[in-house]
All heavy atoms as a GROMACS GRO file, in nm:
protein
  645
    1ARG      N    1   0.084  -0.118   0.000
    1ARG     CA    2   0.000   0.000   0.000
    1ARG      C    3   0.088   0.124   0.000
    1ARG      O    4   0.176   0.139   0.083
    1ARG     CB    5  -0.088  -0.004   0.125
    1ARG     CG    6  -0.172   0.117   0.140
    1ARG     CD    7  -0.265   0.101   0.260
    1ARG     NE    8  -0.313   0.232   0.293
    1ARG     CZ    9  -0.307   0.286   0.411
    1ARG    NH1   10  -0.256   0.219   0.510
    1ARG    NH2   11  -0.352   0.404   0.432
    2VAL      N   12   0.063   0.212  -0.091
    2VAL     CA   13   0.141   0.336  -0.102
    2VAL      C   14   0.068   0.446  -0.028
    2VAL      O   15  -0.051   0.468  -0.049
    2VAL     CB   16   0.162   0.376  -0.249
    2VAL    CG1   17   0.231   0.510  -0.258
    2VAL    CG2   18   0.240   0.269  -0.322
    3GLN      N   19   0.141   0.513   0.061
    3GLN     CA   20   0.083   0.625   0.135
    3GLN      C   21   0.133   0.754   0.073
    3GLN      O   22   0.250   0.767   0.039
    3GLN     CB   23   0.125   0.619   0.281
    3GLN     CG   24   0.072   0.498   0.354
    3GLN     CD   25   0.122   0.493   0.497
    3GLN    OE1   26   0.213   0.563   0.535
    3GLN    NE2   27   0.058   0.411   0.576
    4ALA      N   28   0.043   0.848   0.060
    4ALA     CA   29   0.082   0.978   0.006
    4ALA      C   30   0.161   1.055   0.110
    4ALA      O   31   0.144   1.036   0.230
    4ALA     CB   32  -0.043   1.057  -0.033
    5ALA      N   33   0.250   1.142   0.063
    5ALA     CA   34   0.323   1.229   0.154
    5ALA      C   35   0.223   1.322   0.221
    5ALA      O   36   0.122   1.360   0.163
    5ALA     CB   37   0.427   1.309   0.076
    6SER      N   38   0.251   1.358   0.345
    6SER     CA   39   0.159   1.447   0.417
    6SER      C   40   0.162   1.585   0.352
    6SER      O   41   0.258   1.621   0.284
    6SER     CB   42   0.199   1.455   0.564
    6SER     OG   43   0.316   1.532   0.578
    7PRO      N   44   0.057   1.665   0.374
    7PRO     CA   45   0.054   1.799   0.314
    7PRO      C   46   0.171   1.886   0.358
    7PRO      O   47   0.211   1.975   0.285
    7PRO     CB   48  -0.078   1.857   0.364
    7PRO     CG   49  -0.159   1.742   0.410
    7PRO     CD   50  -0.063   1.633   0.448
    8ARG      N   51   0.230   1.859   0.474
    8ARG     CA   52   0.342   1.939   0.524
    8ARG      C   53   0.476   1.877   0.489
    8ARG      O   54   0.579   1.924   0.534
    8ARG     CB   55   0.328   1.954   0.674
    8ARG     CG   56   0.200   2.028   0.713
    8ARG     CD   57   0.176   2.027   0.860
    8ARG     NE   58   0.281   2.101   0.928
    8ARG     CZ   59   0.294   2.106   1.057
    8ARG    NH1   60   0.209   2.044   1.134
    8ARG    NH2   61   0.392   2.174   1.112
    9SER      N   62   0.477   1.774   0.409
    9SER     CA   63   0.600   1.704   0.375
    9SER      C   64   0.683   1.783   0.274
    9SER      O   65   0.630   1.853   0.189
    9SER     CB   66   0.567   1.567   0.316
    9SER     OG   67   0.684   1.502   0.272
   10ASP      N   68   0.815   1.768   0.286
   10ASP     CA   69   0.902   1.830   0.186
   10ASP      C   70   0.940   1.730   0.078
   10ASP      O   71   1.024   1.756  -0.005
   10ASP     CB   72   1.027   1.889   0.252
   10ASP     CG   73   1.114   1.784   0.318
   10ASP    OD1   74   1.071   1.668   0.330
   10ASP    OD2   75   1.227   1.818   0.358
   11THR      N   76   0.876   1.613   0.080
   11THR     CA   77   0.901   1.507  -0.017
   11THR      C   78   0.799   1.517  -0.130
   11THR      O   79   0.680   1.525  -0.105
   11THR     CB   80   0.891   1.369   0.049
   11THR    OG1   81   0.982   1.365   0.160
   11THR    CG2   82   0.924   1.258  -0.049
   12SER      N   83   0.846   1.515  -0.252
   12SER     CA   84   0.755   1.522  -0.366
   12SER      C   85   0.671   1.394  -0.370
   12SER      O   86   0.717   1.287  -0.328
   12SER     CB   87   0.831   1.539  -0.496
   12SER     OG   88   0.898   1.417  -0.529
   13PRO      N   89   0.549   1.401  -0.421
   13PRO     CA   90   0.466   1.281  -0.432
   13PRO      C   91   0.535   1.170  -0.512
   13PRO      O   92   0.527   1.052  -0.476
   13PRO     CB   93   0.340   1.330  -0.502
   13PRO     CG   94   0.331   1.475  -0.466
   13PRO     CD   95   0.476   1.520  -0.460
   14ALA      N   96   0.606   1.206  -0.620
   14ALA     CA   97   0.674   1.104  -0.701
   14ALA      C   98   0.783   1.034  -0.620
   14ALA      O   99   0.799   0.912  -0.628
   14ALA     CB  100   0.735   1.169  -0.826
   15MET      N  101   0.858   1.110  -0.541
   15MET     CA  102   0.964   1.049  -0.460
   15MET      C  103   0.904   0.964  -0.347
   15MET      O  104   0.959   0.859  -0.312
   15MET     CB  105   1.056   1.156  -0.402
   15MET     CG  106   1.175   1.100  -0.330
   15MET     SD  107   1.271   0.977  -0.424
   15MET     CE  108   1.356   1.080  -0.539
   16ALA      N  109   0.791   1.007  -0.293
   16ALA     CA  110   0.725   0.928  -0.189
   16ALA      C  111   0.683   0.792  -0.245
   16ALA      O  112   0.702   0.689  -0.180
   16ALA     CB  113   0.605   1.003  -0.133
   17VAL      N  114   0.629   0.791  -0.365
   17VAL     CA  115   0.589   0.665  -0.429
   17VAL      C  116   0.712   0.578  -0.454
   17VAL      O  117   0.712   0.457  -0.428
   17VAL     CB  118   0.513   0.693  -0.561
   17VAL    CG1  119   0.496   0.568  -0.643
   17VAL    CG2  120   0.378   0.756  -0.531
   18ARG      N  121   0.819   0.638  -0.501
   18ARG     CA  122   0.944   0.564  -0.527
   18ARG      C  123   1.000   0.503  -0.398
   18ARG      O  124   1.043   0.388  -0.395
   18ARG     CB  125   1.045   0.659  -0.590
   18ARG     CG  126   1.169   0.594  -0.637
   18ARG     CD  127   1.255   0.694  -0.710
   18ARG     NE  128   1.385   0.636  -0.736
   18ARG     CZ  129   1.488   0.702  -0.780
   18ARG    NH1  130   1.478   0.831  -0.805
   18ARG    NH2  131   1.602   0.643  -0.800
   19TYR      N  132   0.998   0.580  -0.290
   19TYR     CA  133   1.048   0.532  -0.161
   19TYR      C  134   0.962   0.416  -0.110
   19TYR      O  135   1.014   0.314  -0.065
   19TYR     CB  136   1.050   0.646  -0.060
   19TYR     CG  137   1.097   0.605   0.077
   19TYR    CD1  138   1.231   0.572   0.099
   19TYR    CD2  139   1.010   0.599   0.184
   19TYR    CE1  140   1.276   0.534   0.224
   19TYR    CE2  141   1.053   0.561   0.310
   19TYR     CZ  142   1.186   0.529   0.330
   19TYR     OH  143   1.229   0.491   0.454
   20GLN      N  144   0.830   0.431  -0.120
   20GLN     CA  145   0.739   0.324  -0.075
   20GLN      C  146   0.762   0.196  -0.156
   20GLN      O  147   0.760   0.086  -0.102
   20GLN     CB  148   0.593   0.368  -0.086
   20GLN     CG  149   0.554   0.475   0.013
   20GLN     CD  150   0.550   0.423   0.155
   20GLN    OE1  151   0.518   0.308   0.180
   20GLN    NE2  152   0.586   0.508   0.249
   21ALA      N  153   0.786   0.211  -0.286
   21ALA     CA  154   0.812   0.094  -0.371
   21ALA      C  155   0.943   0.027  -0.331
   21ALA      O  156   0.953  -0.097  -0.328
   21ALA     CB  157   0.817   0.136  -0.518
   22MET      N  158   1.044   0.107  -0.297
   22MET     CA  159   1.172   0.052  -0.254
   22MET      C  160   1.154  -0.027  -0.124
   22MET      O  161   1.206  -0.137  -0.109
   22MET     CB  162   1.274   0.165  -0.234
   22MET     CG  163   1.414   0.120  -0.196
   22MET     SD  164   1.451   0.110  -0.019
   22MET     CE  165   1.401   0.265   0.045
   23LEU      N  166   1.077   0.029  -0.030
   23LEU     CA  167   1.052  -0.042   0.095
   23LEU      C  168   0.974  -0.171   0.072
   23LEU      O  169   1.004  -0.275   0.131
   23LEU     CB  170   0.975   0.047   0.193
   23LEU     CG  171   1.052   0.162   0.256
   23LEU    CD1  172   0.959   0.243   0.347
   23LEU    CD2  173   1.172   0.112   0.334
   24ALA      N  174   0.876  -0.166  -0.015
   24ALA     CA  175   0.794  -0.284  -0.043
   24ALA      C  176   0.877  -0.396  -0.106
   24ALA      O  177   0.845  -0.514  -0.088
   24ALA     CB  178   0.677  -0.247  -0.134
   25ALA      N  179   0.982  -0.361  -0.178
   25ALA     CA  180   1.066  -0.461  -0.244
   25ALA      C  181   1.163  -0.529  -0.147
   25ALA      O  182   1.218  -0.635  -0.179
   25ALA     CB  183   1.144  -0.397  -0.358
   26LEU      N  184   1.183  -0.472  -0.030
   26LEU     CA  185   1.275  -0.531   0.067
   26LEU      C  186   1.215  -0.654   0.132
   26LEU      O  187   1.094  -0.658   0.157
   26LEU     CB  188   1.308  -0.430   0.178
   26LEU     CG  189   1.392  -0.309   0.141
   26LEU    CD1  190   1.402  -0.215   0.261
   26LEU    CD2  191   1.530  -0.351   0.096
   27PRO      N  192   1.296  -0.753   0.164
   27PRO     CA  193   1.246  -0.868   0.240
   27PRO      C  194   1.201  -0.820   0.379
   27PRO      O  195   1.249  -0.719   0.430
   27PRO     CB  196   1.367  -0.960   0.252
   27PRO     CG  197   1.467  -0.911   0.154
   27PRO     CD  198   1.436  -0.768   0.128
   28GLY      N  199   1.111  -0.894   0.439
   28GLY     CA  200   1.055  -0.855   0.569
   28GLY      C  201   1.161  -0.830   0.676
   28GLY      O  202   1.152  -0.732   0.750
   29ALA      N  203   1.261  -0.916   0.683
   29ALA     CA  204   1.366  -0.899   0.784
   29ALA      C  205   1.443  -0.769   0.762
   29ALA      O  206   1.479  -0.700   0.858
   29ALA     CB  207   1.462  -1.018   0.782
   30ARG      N  208   1.465  -0.735   0.639
   30ARG     CA  209   1.538  -0.611   0.608
   30ARG      C  210   1.454  -0.489   0.641
   30ARG      O  211   1.505  -0.388   0.689
   30ARG     CB  212   1.578  -0.611   0.459
   30ARG     CG  213   1.661  -0.494   0.418
   30ARG     CD  214   1.802  -0.500   0.480
   30ARG     NE  215   1.875  -0.382   0.440
   30ARG     CZ  216   1.906  -0.282   0.521
   30ARG    NH1  217   1.874  -0.287   0.647
   30ARG    NH2  218   1.971  -0.177   0.477
   31ARG      N  219   1.322  -0.496   0.617
   31ARG     CA  220   1.233  -0.385   0.653
   31ARG      C  221   1.232  -0.366   0.805
   31ARG      O  222   1.234  -0.254   0.855
   31ARG     CB  223   1.091  -0.410   0.603
   31ARG     CG  224   1.072  -0.376   0.458
   31ARG     CD  225   0.926  -0.363   0.420
   31ARG     NE  226   0.844  -0.475   0.459
   31ARG     CZ  227   0.808  -0.575   0.380
   31ARG    NH1  228   0.846  -0.576   0.255
   31ARG    NH2  229   0.733  -0.671   0.425
   32LEU      N  230   1.230  -0.477   0.877
   32LEU     CA  231   1.232  -0.471   1.023
   32LEU      C  232   1.363  -0.409   1.072
   32LEU      O  233   1.365  -0.324   1.162
   32LEU     CB  234   1.213  -0.610   1.082
   32LEU     CG  235   1.203  -0.618   1.233
   32LEU    CD1  236   1.086  -0.534   1.284
   32LEU    CD2  237   1.184  -0.763   1.275
   33GLU      N  238   1.474  -0.448   1.010
   33GLU     CA  239   1.604  -0.391   1.044
   33GLU      C  240   1.605  -0.240   1.017
   33GLU      O  241   1.655  -0.162   1.098
   33GLU     CB  242   1.713  -0.460   0.962
   33GLU     CG  243   1.853  -0.417   0.994
   33GLU     CD  244   1.953  -0.490   0.906
   33GLU    OE1  245   1.948  -0.615   0.900
   33GLU    OE2  246   2.038  -0.422   0.845
   34ARG      N  247   1.550  -0.200   0.904
   34ARG     CA  248   1.543  -0.057   0.869
   34ARG      C  249   1.459   0.018   0.972
   34ARG      O  250   1.496   0.128   1.015
   34ARG     CB  251   1.484  -0.042   0.729
   34ARG     CG  252   1.464   0.098   0.678
   34ARG     CD  253   1.592   0.170   0.640
   34ARG     NE  254   1.672   0.099   0.544
   34ARG     CZ  255   1.670   0.120   0.413
   34ARG    NH1  256   1.591   0.209   0.361
   34ARG    NH2  257   1.750   0.051   0.336
   35ALA      N  258   1.347  -0.039   1.013
   35ALA     CA  259   1.262   0.026   1.114
   35ALA      C  260   1.337   0.042   1.246
   35ALA      O  261   1.328   0.147   1.311
   35ALA     CB  262   1.134  -0.054   1.134
   36ALA      N  263   1.411  -0.060   1.286
   36ALA     CA  264   1.488  -0.053   1.410
   36ALA      C  265   1.595   0.056   1.401
   36ALA      O  266   1.617   0.131   1.497
   36ALA     CB  267   1.552  -0.188   1.441
   37GLN      N  268   1.660   0.067   1.287
   37GLN     CA  269   1.762   0.171   1.268
   37GLN      C  270   1.700   0.310   1.277
   37GLN      O  271   1.754   0.399   1.342
   37GLN     CB  272   1.832   0.154   1.132
   37GLN     CG  273   1.922   0.033   1.124
   37GLN     CD  274   1.967   0.004   0.981
   37GLN    OE1  275   1.911   0.053   0.884
   37GLN    NE2  276   2.070  -0.079   0.970
   38LEU      N  277   1.586   0.328   1.211
   38LEU     CA  278   1.519   0.458   1.216
   38LEU      C  279   1.472   0.491   1.357
   38LEU      O  280   1.480   0.606   1.400
   38LEU     CB  281   1.402   0.461   1.117
   38LEU     CG  282   1.441   0.461   0.970
   38LEU    CD1  283   1.317   0.447   0.883
   38LEU    CD2  284   1.519   0.585   0.934
   39SER      N  285   1.425   0.392   1.431
   39SER     CA  286   1.384   0.414   1.569
   39SER      C  287   1.501   0.460   1.654
   39SER      O  288   1.487   0.549   1.739
   39SER     CB  289   1.324   0.286   1.629
   39SER     OG  290   1.201   0.257   1.567
   40GLN      N  291   1.617   0.401   1.632
   40GLN     CA  292   1.736   0.441   1.708
   40GLN      C  293   1.777   0.584   1.673
   40GLN      O  294   1.818   0.660   1.761
   40GLN     CB  295   1.852   0.344   1.682
   40GLN     CG  296   1.974   0.375   1.766
   40GLN     CD  297   1.947   0.376   1.916
   40GLN    OE1  298   1.885   0.284   1.968
   40GLN    NE2  299   1.989   0.480   1.984
   41VAL      N  300   1.765   0.621   1.547
   41VAL     CA  301   1.797   0.758   1.507
   41VAL      C  302   1.704   0.857   1.577
   41VAL      O  303   1.748   0.959   1.631
   41VAL     CB  304   1.790   0.775   1.353
   41VAL    CG1  305   1.793   0.921   1.312
   41VAL    CG2  306   1.903   0.698   1.287
   42VAL      N  307   1.575   0.825   1.579
   42VAL     CA  308   1.477   0.912   1.645
   42VAL      C  309   1.509   0.924   1.794
   42VAL      O  310   1.506   1.033   1.852
   42VAL     CB  311   1.334   0.862   1.623
   42VAL    CG1  312   1.235   0.935   1.712
   42VAL    CG2  313   1.296   0.876   1.477
   43ARG      N  314   1.542   0.812   1.858
   43ARG     CA  315   1.576   0.815   2.001
   43ARG      C  316   1.700   0.901   2.025
   43ARG      O  317   1.704   0.982   2.118
   43ARG     CB  318   1.600   0.673   2.051
   43ARG     CG  319   1.637   0.668   2.197
   43ARG     CD  320   1.674   0.526   2.240
   43ARG     NE  321   1.720   0.526   2.376
   43ARG     CZ  322   1.646   0.495   2.481
   43ARG    NH1  323   1.520   0.460   2.464
   43ARG    NH2  324   1.696   0.499   2.601
   44THR      N  325   1.802   0.887   1.942
   44THR     CA  326   1.924   0.965   1.956
   44THR      C  327   1.895   1.114   1.942
   44THR      O  328   1.946   1.196   2.019
   44THR     CB  329   2.029   0.919   1.853
   44THR    OG1  330   2.058   0.781   1.876
   44THR    CG2  331   2.157   1.000   1.861
   45LEU      N  332   1.813   1.150   1.844
   45LEU     CA  333   1.777   1.291   1.825
   45LEU      C  334   1.695   1.343   1.943
   45LEU      O  335   1.715   1.457   1.988
   45LEU     CB  336   1.700   1.309   1.695
   45LEU     CG  337   1.781   1.293   1.568
   45LEU    CD1  338   1.690   1.293   1.445
   45LEU    CD2  339   1.887   1.401   1.556
   46ALA      N  340   1.604   1.262   1.994
   46ALA     CA  341   1.523   1.303   2.110
   46ALA      C  342   1.613   1.325   2.232
   46ALA      O  343   1.596   1.424   2.305
   46ALA     CB  344   1.416   1.199   2.140
   47GLU      N  345   1.707   1.235   2.254
   47GLU     CA  346   1.799   1.251   2.367
   47GLU      C  347   1.883   1.378   2.351
   47GLU      O  348   1.906   1.450   2.448
   47GLU     CB  349   1.891   1.129   2.379
   47GLU     CG  350   1.822   1.006   2.432
   47GLU     CD  351   1.912   0.884   2.432
   47GLU    OE1  352   2.023   0.889   2.375
   47GLU    OE2  353   1.871   0.782   2.490
   48ALA      N  354   1.928   1.405   2.230
   48ALA     CA  355   2.007   1.527   2.205
   48ALA      C  356   1.924   1.651   2.236
   48ALA      O  357   1.974   1.747   2.295
   48ALA     CB  358   2.057   1.529   2.061
   49GLY      N  359   1.797   1.649   2.196
   49GLY     CA  360   1.709   1.762   2.225
   49GLY      C  361   1.689   1.780   2.375
   49GLY      O  362   1.690   1.893   2.426
   50LEU      N  363   1.672   1.670   2.446
   50LEU     CA  364   1.657   1.679   2.592
   50LEU      C  365   1.784   1.731   2.658
   50LEU      O  366   1.777   1.812   2.750
   50LEU     CB  367   1.620   1.541   2.649
   50LEU     CG  368   1.477   1.494   2.618
   50LEU    CD1  369   1.460   1.348   2.654
   50LEU    CD2  370   1.376   1.581   2.690
   51ARG      N  371   1.898   1.686   2.612
   51ARG     CA  372   2.025   1.736   2.668
   51ARG      C  373   2.042   1.885   2.641
   51ARG      O  374   2.092   1.959   2.726
   51ARG     CB  375   2.143   1.659   2.609
   51ARG     CG  376   2.159   1.523   2.667
   51ARG     CD  377   2.290   1.457   2.624
   51ARG     NE  378   2.293   1.322   2.675
   51ARG     CZ  379   2.244   1.216   2.612
   51ARG    NH1  380   2.190   1.230   2.492
   51ARG    NH2  381   2.248   1.097   2.668
   52HIS      N  382   1.996   1.929   2.525
   52HIS     CA  383   2.005   2.072   2.492
   52HIS      C  384   1.913   2.154   2.583
   52HIS      O  385   1.951   2.261   2.629
   52HIS     CB  386   1.967   2.093   2.345
   52HIS     CG  387   1.970   2.235   2.302
   52HIS    ND1  388   2.088   2.303   2.282
   52HIS    CD2  389   1.870   2.322   2.278
   52HIS    CE1  390   2.060   2.427   2.245
   52HIS    NE2  391   1.928   2.442   2.242
   53ARG      N  392   1.791   2.104   2.606
   53ARG     CA  393   1.695   2.176   2.690
   53ARG      C  394   1.725   2.164   2.839
   53ARG      O  395   1.680   2.248   2.917
   53ARG     CB  396   1.554   2.127   2.661
   53ARG     CG  397   1.503   2.174   2.525
   53ARG     CD  398   1.356   2.145   2.504
   53ARG     NE  399   1.322   2.004   2.498
   53ARG     CZ  400   1.343   1.924   2.394
   53ARG    NH1  401   1.401   1.970   2.286
   53ARG    NH2  402   1.307   1.798   2.399
   54HIS      N  403   1.799   2.061   2.877
   54HIS     CA  404   1.830   2.037   3.019
   54HIS      C  405   1.979   2.007   3.032
   54HIS      O  406   2.020   1.894   3.058
   54HIS     CB  407   1.747   1.920   3.072
   54HIS     CG  408   1.600   1.937   3.050
   54HIS    ND1  409   1.522   2.018   3.129
   54HIS    CD2  410   1.518   1.886   2.955
   54HIS    CE1  411   1.397   2.015   3.084
   54HIS    NE2  412   1.392   1.935   2.979
   55PRO      N  413   2.064   2.110   3.014
   55PRO     CA  414   2.208   2.087   3.009
   55PRO      C  415   2.268   2.028   3.136
   55PRO      O  416   2.371   1.962   3.131
   55PRO     CB  417   2.266   2.225   2.978
   55PRO     CG  418   2.159   2.322   3.007
   55PRO     CD  419   2.029   2.250   2.995
   56GLY      N  420   2.206   2.048   3.252
   56GLY     CA  421   2.260   1.995   3.376
   56GLY      C  422   2.211   1.855   3.409
   56GLY      O  423   2.251   1.797   3.511
   57ALA      N  424   2.128   1.799   3.325
   57ALA     CA  425   2.069   1.668   3.353
   57ALA      C  426   2.170   1.555   3.333
   57ALA      O  427   2.246   1.556   3.235
   57ALA     CB  428   1.948   1.644   3.264
   58GLY      N  429   2.169   1.461   3.425
   58GLY     CA  430   2.254   1.342   3.410
   58GLY      C  431   2.186   1.238   3.323
   58GLY      O  432   2.072   1.257   3.277
   59GLU      N  433   2.255   1.127   3.299
   59GLU     CA  434   2.201   1.022   3.212
   59GLU      C  435   2.069   0.967   3.265
   59GLU      O  436   1.977   0.939   3.188
   59GLU     CB  437   2.304   0.910   3.194
   59GLU     CG  438   2.419   0.948   3.103
   59GLU     CD  439   2.372   0.995   2.965
   59GLU    OE1  440   2.294   0.923   2.899
   59GLU    OE2  441   2.413   1.104   2.924
   60GLY      N  442   2.060   0.947   3.397
   60GLY     CA  443   1.937   0.894   3.455
   60GLY      C  444   1.819   0.987   3.431
   60GLY      O  445   1.709   0.942   3.396
   61GLU      N  446   1.840   1.116   3.449
   61GLU     CA  447   1.732   1.213   3.426
   61GLU      C  448   1.694   1.216   3.278
   61GLU      O  449   1.575   1.223   3.244
   61GLU     CB  450   1.774   1.352   3.472
   61GLU     CG  451   1.662   1.454   3.456
   61GLU     CD  452   1.698   1.592   3.506
   61GLU    OE1  453   1.799   1.607   3.578
   61GLU    OE2  454   1.624   1.686   3.470
   62ILE      N  455   1.793   1.209   3.190
   62ILE     CA  456   1.764   1.208   3.046
   62ILE      C  457   1.678   1.085   3.013
   62ILE      O  458   1.580   1.095   2.939
   62ILE     CB  459   1.892   1.211   2.961
   62ILE    CG1  460   1.966   1.344   2.980
   62ILE    CG2  461   1.864   1.184   2.814
   62ILE    CD1  462   1.889   1.468   2.934
   63ARG      N  463   1.714   0.968   3.066
   63ARG     CA  464   1.635   0.847   3.041
   63ARG      C  465   1.492   0.863   3.093
   63ARG      O  466   1.397   0.825   3.025
   63ARG     CB  467   1.701   0.725   3.105
   63ARG     CG  468   1.817   0.671   3.026
   63ARG     CD  469   1.860   0.533   3.073
   63ARG     NE  470   1.889   0.528   3.215
   63ARG     CZ  471   2.008   0.552   3.270
   63ARG    NH1  472   2.110   0.584   3.194
   63ARG    NH2  473   2.025   0.545   3.401
   64CYS      N  474   1.478   0.921   3.212
   64CYS     CA  475   1.344   0.942   3.268
   64CYS      C  476   1.263   1.040   3.184
   64CYS      O  477   1.145   1.018   3.157
   64CYS     CB  478   1.353   0.992   3.412
   64CYS     SG  479   1.402   0.867   3.529
   65ARG      N  480   1.328   1.148   3.142
   65ARG     CA  481   1.258   1.246   3.059
   65ARG      C  482   1.219   1.187   2.923
   65ARG      O  483   1.112   1.215   2.871
   65ARG     CB  484   1.344   1.371   3.040
   65ARG     CG  485   1.352   1.457   3.164
   65ARG     CD  486   1.435   1.583   3.138
   65ARG     NE  487   1.442   1.667   3.254
   65ARG     CZ  488   1.348   1.755   3.291
   65ARG    NH1  489   1.239   1.769   3.217
   65ARG    NH2  490   1.364   1.828   3.398
   66LEU      N  491   1.307   1.104   2.868
   66LEU     CA  492   1.276   1.040   2.741
   66LEU      C  493   1.157   0.945   2.756
   66LEU      O  494   1.066   0.944   2.673
   66LEU     CB  495   1.398   0.963   2.687
   66LEU     CG  496   1.377   0.894   2.553
   66LEU    CD1  497   1.348   0.995   2.443
   66LEU    CD2  498   1.499   0.810   2.517
   67ALA      N  499   1.155   0.869   2.863
   67ALA     CA  500   1.043   0.777   2.888
   67ALA      C  501   0.913   0.856   2.906
   67ALA      O  502   0.809   0.820   2.850
   67ALA     CB  503   1.071   0.691   3.010
   68ALA      N  504   0.920   0.964   2.985
   68ALA     CA  505   0.800   1.045   3.006
   68ALA      C  506   0.750   1.105   2.875
   68ALA      O  507   0.630   1.104   2.845
   68ALA     CB  508   0.830   1.157   3.107
   69TRP      N  509   0.843   1.156   2.794
   69TRP     CA  510   0.806   1.216   2.666
   69TRP      C  511   0.747   1.110   2.573
   69TRP      O  512   0.648   1.132   2.506
   69TRP     CB  513   0.928   1.281   2.603
   69TRP     CG  514   0.898   1.354   2.475
   69TRP    CD1  515   0.850   1.480   2.463
   69TRP    CD2  516   0.913   1.302   2.343
   69TRP    NE1  517   0.835   1.511   2.330
   69TRP    CE2  518   0.872   1.404   2.254
   69TRP    CE3  519   0.957   1.181   2.291
   69TRP    CZ2  520   0.874   1.387   2.117
   69TRP    CZ3  521   0.959   1.166   2.154
   69TRP    CH2  522   0.918   1.267   2.069
   70THR      N  523   0.808   0.992   2.570
   70THR     CA  524   0.762   0.884   2.482
   70THR      C  525   0.621   0.839   2.520
   70THR      O  526   0.534   0.827   2.435
   70THR     CB  527   0.859   0.765   2.489
   70THR    OG1  528   0.988   0.809   2.449
   70THR    CG2  529   0.814   0.652   2.399
   71TRP      N  530   0.600   0.812   2.648
   71TRP     CA  531   0.471   0.758   2.692
   71TRP      C  532   0.363   0.863   2.700
   71TRP      O  533   0.245   0.832   2.697
   71TRP     CB  534   0.486   0.683   2.823
   71TRP     CG  535   0.563   0.558   2.800
   71TRP    CD1  536   0.693   0.534   2.835
   71TRP    CD2  537   0.520   0.442   2.729
   71TRP    NE1  538   0.732   0.410   2.792
   71TRP    CE2  539   0.628   0.351   2.727
   71TRP    CE3  540   0.400   0.406   2.668
   71TRP    CZ2  541   0.619   0.226   2.666
   71TRP    CZ3  542   0.391   0.282   2.608
   71TRP    CH2  543   0.499   0.195   2.607
   72TRP      N  544   0.400   0.991   2.707
   72TRP     CA  545   0.300   1.097   2.711
   72TRP      C  546   0.209   1.090   2.590
   72TRP      O  547   0.089   1.110   2.600
   72TRP     CB  548   0.372   1.234   2.715
   72TRP     CG  549   0.278   1.349   2.709
   72TRP    CD1  550   0.213   1.407   2.814
   72TRP    CD2  551   0.236   1.422   2.593
   72TRP    NE1  552   0.135   1.511   2.769
   72TRP    CE2  553   0.147   1.522   2.634
   72TRP    CE3  554   0.266   1.410   2.458
   72TRP    CZ2  555   0.088   1.611   2.546
   72TRP    CZ3  556   0.207   1.499   2.369
   72TRP    CH2  557   0.120   1.597   2.414
   73TRP      N  558   0.265   1.057   2.475
   73TRP     CA  559   0.187   1.053   2.351
   73TRP      C  560   0.077   0.948   2.355
   73TRP      O  561  -0.023   0.961   2.286
   73TRP     CB  562   0.278   1.026   2.231
   73TRP     CG  563   0.374   1.136   2.207
   73TRP    CD1  564   0.507   1.135   2.236
   73TRP    CD2  565   0.347   1.265   2.154
   73TRP    NE1  566   0.564   1.255   2.204
   73TRP    CE2  567   0.468   1.337   2.153
   73TRP    CE3  568   0.232   1.327   2.107
   73TRP    CZ2  569   0.476   1.467   2.107
   73TRP    CZ3  570   0.242   1.457   2.060
   73TRP    CH2  571   0.362   1.525   2.060
   74THR      N  572   0.096   0.842   2.434
   74THR     CA  573  -0.003   0.734   2.437
   74THR      C  574  -0.094   0.741   2.558
   74THR      O  575  -0.186   0.661   2.569
   74THR     CB  576   0.068   0.597   2.437
   74THR    OG1  577   0.150   0.587   2.553
   74THR    CG2  578   0.152   0.580   2.312
   75CYS      N  579  -0.072   0.836   2.648
   75CYS     CA  580  -0.151   0.846   2.770
   75CYS      C  581  -0.285   0.915   2.740
   75CYS      O  582  -0.289   1.029   2.696
   75CYS     CB  583  -0.075   0.924   2.876
   75CYS     SG  584  -0.168   0.947   3.028
   76PRO      N  585  -0.396   0.846   2.768
   76PRO     CA  586  -0.526   0.907   2.739
   76PRO      C  587  -0.559   1.027   2.830
   76PRO      O  588  -0.647   1.106   2.799
   76PRO     CB  589  -0.626   0.793   2.759
   76PRO     CG  590  -0.555   0.698   2.848
   76PRO     CD  591  -0.409   0.712   2.820
   77MET      N  592  -0.490   1.041   2.941
   77MET     CA  593  -0.521   1.148   3.037
   77MET      C  594  -0.420   1.262   3.029
   77MET      O  595  -0.414   1.345   3.118
   77MET     CB  596  -0.526   1.091   3.178
   77MET     CG  597  -0.636   0.987   3.194
   77MET     SD  598  -0.648   0.924   3.361
   77MET     CE  599  -0.708   1.070   3.442
   78ARG      N  600  -0.342   1.270   2.923
   78ARG     CA  601  -0.240   1.374   2.913
   78ARG      C  602  -0.303   1.512   2.908
   78ARG      O  603  -0.409   1.531   2.850
   78ARG     CB  604  -0.150   1.350   2.793
   78ARG     CG  605  -0.219   1.367   2.661
   78ARG     CD  606  -0.120   1.341   2.547
   78ARG     NE  607  -0.181   1.376   2.422
   78ARG     CZ  608  -0.199   1.290   2.323
   78ARG    NH1  609  -0.161   1.166   2.336
   78ARG    NH2  610  -0.254   1.329   2.211
   79ARG      N  611  -0.238   1.606   2.970
   79ARG     CA  612  -0.287   1.744   2.970
   79ARG      C  613  -0.185   1.840   2.913
   79ARG      O  614  -0.218   1.934   2.845
   79ARG     CB  615  -0.324   1.787   3.111
   79ARG     CG  616  -0.442   1.707   3.161
   79ARG     CD  617  -0.487   1.753   3.292
   79ARG     NE  618  -0.595   1.662   3.334
   79ARG     CZ  619  -0.689   1.696   3.412
   79ARG    NH1  620  -0.693   1.814   3.463
   79ARG    NH2  621  -0.782   1.609   3.443
   80SER      N  622  -0.059   1.818   2.945
   80SER     CA  623   0.045   1.904   2.890
   80SER      C  624   0.171   1.819   2.873
   80SER      O  625   0.185   1.715   2.935
   80SER     CB  626   0.074   2.022   2.982
   80SER     OG  627   0.124   1.976   3.106
   81ARG      N  628   0.259   1.866   2.788
   81ARG     CA  629   0.382   1.791   2.762
   81ARG      C  630   0.471   1.791   2.885
   81ARG      O  631   0.477   1.889   2.957
   81ARG     CB  632   0.457   1.851   2.645
   81ARG     CG  633   0.381   1.832   2.515
   81ARG     CD  634   0.456   1.884   2.401
   81ARG     NE  635   0.565   1.790   2.375
   81ARG     CZ  636   0.655   1.809   2.284
   81ARG    NH1  637   0.655   1.916   2.210
   81ARG    NH2  638   0.750   1.720   2.264
   82PRO      N  639   0.545   1.681   2.906
   82PRO     CA  640   0.638   1.677   3.020
   82PRO      C  641   0.757   1.770   2.997
   82PRO      O  642   0.786   1.811   2.889
   82PRO     CB  643   0.684   1.531   3.024
   82PRO     CG  644   0.651   1.474   2.891
   82PRO     CD  645   0.542   1.560   2.831
   0.00000   0.00000   0.00000
């Protein structure tokens, strides 16, 4: 299934279709590996952002803030961002 690029995307519709076709051609294990790699990149960027916003925070605090930020998105009772 090909998904269109979001209206706010900087990816052209033609390139989005090409990228989706490339992903669809990968074996399942390779797609899973790619997803894991992208997840790690997102986590690394999130940690960098937290370190920038909280320069005095130690590793434990960064891990806690990352967990709070991650789970906030799925919490049905969320009111404001952590």
